[in-house]
N, C-alpha and C positions, 0 to 999 in steps of 0.2 A: 215679128222681127223682119224687116225688109232687107237690111244689110246683114250679110252673113259674117258672123264673127270669125276671125282667123282661127281661133282655137277649135271651134266646132268644125270648120272646114278642114283643118289639118288632121284632127283626131279621127273624124269619120270619113275623110276623103269624099266630100259631098258631091263632087262632079260625077260620081258613079250612080247617083240616084235620080229619079224623076223629080220634077218640080213639086208634085204633091208629097212625095216622100221627104224631100228636103223640108217642106213646111211642117210636116209632122215632127221631124227631128228638132227643128228650131223651136217649135211651140212646146216641146217637152222639156226644154231647158229654161232656167230662170237666172238672169244676171244677178250677181251678188258680189259685194266687196268684203274682203276679210282683212282685218288689220294685222300688222306685224305682231308676232307673238301669240295671236289668237289661235285657238285649237279648232281643227276640223272635226277631230274625234280624239277622245282621251281613252287610254287603256281602261278596259272594263265596260265601256259603253258599247251599244249595238248600233252599227251604221245602217242608215236607211237611204243613202244617197252617195253619189260621187261627184267630183268637181272636174270640169275641163278648164284648165288654167289659161286665161287670156294673157295675163301678165303677172309677174312676181314669182317667188320661189317658196316652196313648202318642203318639209322634210318629215320622214317618219323616224321614230326612235323607240328604243326599249331601254329599260334600266337593267344593268348587269347585277350580279349578286352583291356587289359592293354599293349599289345605288347610283352608279355613274350612268349618265345618258350615253347610249351608243346609237349613232345615226345609222339607220338601215337603208335609207333611200332618200334621194332628192327628187322633187317634182318641179319642173320648170314650164315655161311658156309652151303651149300646144301639147301638153301632156295631161294625163289623167291622174289626179290624186284620189287614191282609193285604198280601202282595206278590203281586199277581195273576200277573205274568209268571213269577216264580220258581215259584209253586205249580202253575199250570196248564201251563206249558211245561217245567217242571222244569229251569230254567236258573239260573245263578248270579245272586243278587240284586244289583241295582245300587244299592240303597238299604239302609240299616240301619233297623230299627224298635226303638225303645227306650222303656221306661216312664219317664214324667216323674214320676209319683207311684206309690205302691203301687197295684196293680191286682188286681181279682178278675175272672177271665175264664172262659169255657167254650171249651175247645179241641175242634176237630173235625179229624181227619186227612183227608188227601186221599182215602184209600181209603174212609173212612166217607162223605165228601161224594159221591164217585162212586157209591157204593151207593145213597144217598138219591136222587141225581140220576136214576139209571136205574130206580128202583123206585117212586118217589112222584111222579106227574105234577105235582102242585101244587108240589112242591119244585123240580122242573125249571123250571116257569114262574116261580117266585120267583127262581131263579138268573138267568134271562134278564132279568127285570125289574130285578133288582139291578144287573146288569152295565150295562144301558142307562142307568139312573139315574146310575151312577157315571161313565160316559162323559160324560153331559150335565153333571154337576157339574164334572168336570175341565176340560171345554171352557169353561164359564162362568168358572172360576177363571183360566184362561189369558187370557181376554179381559179380565177385571177387572184383572189385573196390568198390562195395557197401557193400558186406557182409563178406569179409575176412579181418582180422586184417593186418595192414601194415607189421608187422614182418613176418607173414606167406607169404605175397605176395613177400617180399624181399627174403626170404629163398627159395621159389619156383623158383624165377628167378635165384638166385645164383646156385641152384642145377641143373637146366635145361640148363642154358646158362652162365657158369662161365666166358666165354670170354667177355660177356657184362659187368659183374661186374669188370673185370680186365682192360677193355679198354675204356669204355664209361665214360665221365665226370659225376661226382656225380649229378649235376643239371639235366642232361638228365635222369638219372636213377630215381631220385626223382620225376620228372614230369611224367614219364611213370607209376610209382607206385601210383601216385595221392597223394603224400605227400610232405611236405616241405623239404628243404635241411637240416634243423636242426633236423627234425624227422629222416631222413635217417642217419645222423651222430650219433644220439643217438642209433639207431638200430644197426649200425655197431659196435659201441663201446660195446654194450651189448653182441653181438655175440663173439667179440674177448676177452672179459674179463671172 
């Protein structure tokens, strides 16, 4: 790869690495296209890779006790689509990850990740920082679901990720925000009036 894909540049902050390290990272990733509604991983499978998203939107979801899909996360441009526990603990996934739109991604296998992690100190530091930031984001999301009004949660999502609001089905957005479809419809009509 001679041209540095924006997803890899943004995800790994490649300007921090030497030329040789950048080449190792680029060569460890494979471009791939995933079609709308296709799965990256289904519940019960074991993950052996993760995706750096160049374009498109994916989501993770679980089924509640009634069988309804509940969206647990969205993954957009310049983010990583990953099932952390399945990949790093090699256990069966508890969530499914599915493309909402057609996506262009760069795949890295667990073996390639491990090789970079053990041979490129800056990549190892990136991994620790990414995991820390992810934990902080998940904790903040948990607190927001309990303590932030639905309108504020929707507005924050719309401001930070308008592409999700524009492309994801309303039922997926509602379940991600922890609200009913009717509450989401009411919020949207309040905002537009």
